[in-house]
C-alpha positions as CSV (number, residue, x, y, z in Angstrom):
1,M,-62.0,49.3,-3.6
2,E,-64.6,51.1,-5.5
3,N,-64.0,52.5,-8.6
4,R,-65.9,55.9,-10.0
5,N,-64.1,55.8,-13.8
6,D,-67.1,54.5,-15.2
7,P,-68.9,57.2,-17.7
8,E,-72.3,56.9,-15.7
9,D,-70.5,57.4,-12.4
10,V,-71.5,54.3,-10.9
11,A,-69.4,52.5,-8.3
12,L,-68.5,49.0,-8.8
13,A,-66.3,46.6,-6.4
14,S,-63.4,44.9,-7.7
15,H,-64.9,41.6,-8.3
16,E,-67.9,43.3,-9.9
17,R,-65.7,44.8,-12.4
18,L,-64.2,41.5,-13.1
19,S,-67.2,39.9,-13.8
20,L,-68.1,42.3,-16.1
21,L,-65.1,42.1,-18.1
22,R,-65.4,38.4,-18.3
23,I,-69.2,38.5,-19.8
24,E,-67.6,41.4,-22.2
25,A,-65.1,39.4,-23.3
26,A,-67.2,36.2,-23.7
27,L,-69.7,38.3,-25.7
28,R,-66.6,39.9,-27.8
29,Q,-65.5,35.9,-28.8
30,D,-69.4,35.4,-30.0
31,R,-69.1,35.2,-33.6
32,R,-73.1,35.2,-34.3
33,L,-73.6,37.7,-32.0
34,A,-71.1,40.3,-33.9
35,R,-72.8,39.2,-37.2
36,R,-76.3,40.1,-35.9
37,M,-75.3,43.0,-34.2
38,R,-73.3,44.3,-37.8
39,H,-76.5,43.5,-39.8
40,P,-79.6,44.2,-37.8
41,G,-82.2,44.5,-40.0
42,S,-80.9,41.3,-42.7
43,R,-83.6,38.9,-41.0
44,P,-87.1,40.0,-41.7
45,C,-86.9,39.4,-45.5
46,L,-86.2,35.7,-44.9
47,P,-90.1,35.2,-44.1
48,L,-91.1,36.9,-47.3
49,S,-88.5,35.2,-49.5
50,V,-89.9,31.7,-48.4
51,A,-93.4,32.6,-49.3
52,A,-92.6,34.5,-52.7
53,L,-90.4,31.2,-53.5
54,T,-93.2,28.9,-52.0
55,C,-95.9,30.5,-54.5
56,A,-93.3,30.5,-57.5
57,S,-92.9,27.0,-56.8
58,L,-96.4,25.8,-56.4
59,L,-97.3,28.0,-59.8
60,L,-94.5,26.1,-61.6
61,L,-95.7,22.9,-60.3
62,V,-99.2,23.3,-61.6
63,T,-98.0,24.5,-64.7
64,G,-96.0,21.7,-65.3
65,I,-98.6,19.0,-64.5
66,L,-101.0,21.5,-66.7
67,A,-98.7,21.9,-69.9
68,T,-96.7,19.3,-72.1
69,N,-93.8,21.7,-71.8
70,L,-90.7,20.3,-70.1
71,V,-89.2,23.9,-69.1
72,A,-91.7,24.3,-66.1
73,P,-91.2,21.1,-64.2
74,W,-87.2,21.8,-64.6
75,C,-87.7,25.3,-63.3
76,F,-89.5,23.6,-60.4
77,A,-87.2,20.7,-59.8
78,A,-84.5,23.5,-59.4
79,L,-86.5,26.3,-57.2
80,W,-88.2,23.7,-55.0
81,P,-84.8,22.8,-53.0
82,V,-83.9,26.2,-52.8
83,T,-87.6,26.7,-51.2
84,L,-87.2,23.8,-48.5
85,L,-83.8,25.2,-47.6
86,L,-84.8,28.7,-46.9
87,A,-87.8,27.3,-45.3
88,L,-86.0,24.9,-43.2
89,R,-83.6,27.9,-42.0
90,L,-86.7,29.9,-41.4
91,L,-87.8,27.2,-38.7
92,R,-84.3,26.5,-37.5
93,H,-84.0,30.3,-36.2
94,P,-87.3,32.0,-35.3
95,S,-87.8,35.5,-36.0
96,R,-86.9,38.4,-33.7
97,A,-90.4,39.5,-33.0
98,E,-91.3,36.2,-31.6
99,D,-88.1,36.2,-29.5
100,R,-89.0,39.6,-28.1
101,S,-92.5,38.2,-27.2
102,R,-91.3,35.6,-25.4
103,S,-88.8,37.6,-23.3
104,R,-91.6,40.0,-22.0
105,P,-92.7,38.9,-18.6
């Protein structure tokens, strides 16, 4: 009733092996998890990008208010929606550091 084919030489009952196979099958179908596993370091640049775009947007806003040139307001108008979208994405998906701190007992 037990299987000793595991590499760690752990004995599993048939119902435990079946449960483990079901869990592994469900994890293989999770596309978001697969993408996160392929690109583990892609998330930390998002907060830095949002901060840099926010600073650039505020600089363009102040420049557009103080100057009579129309280039700065148009640049602000182009940059501000991108900044808001990235900020909303950042708020929607908390960083991994926060996730790890929440999972600790």
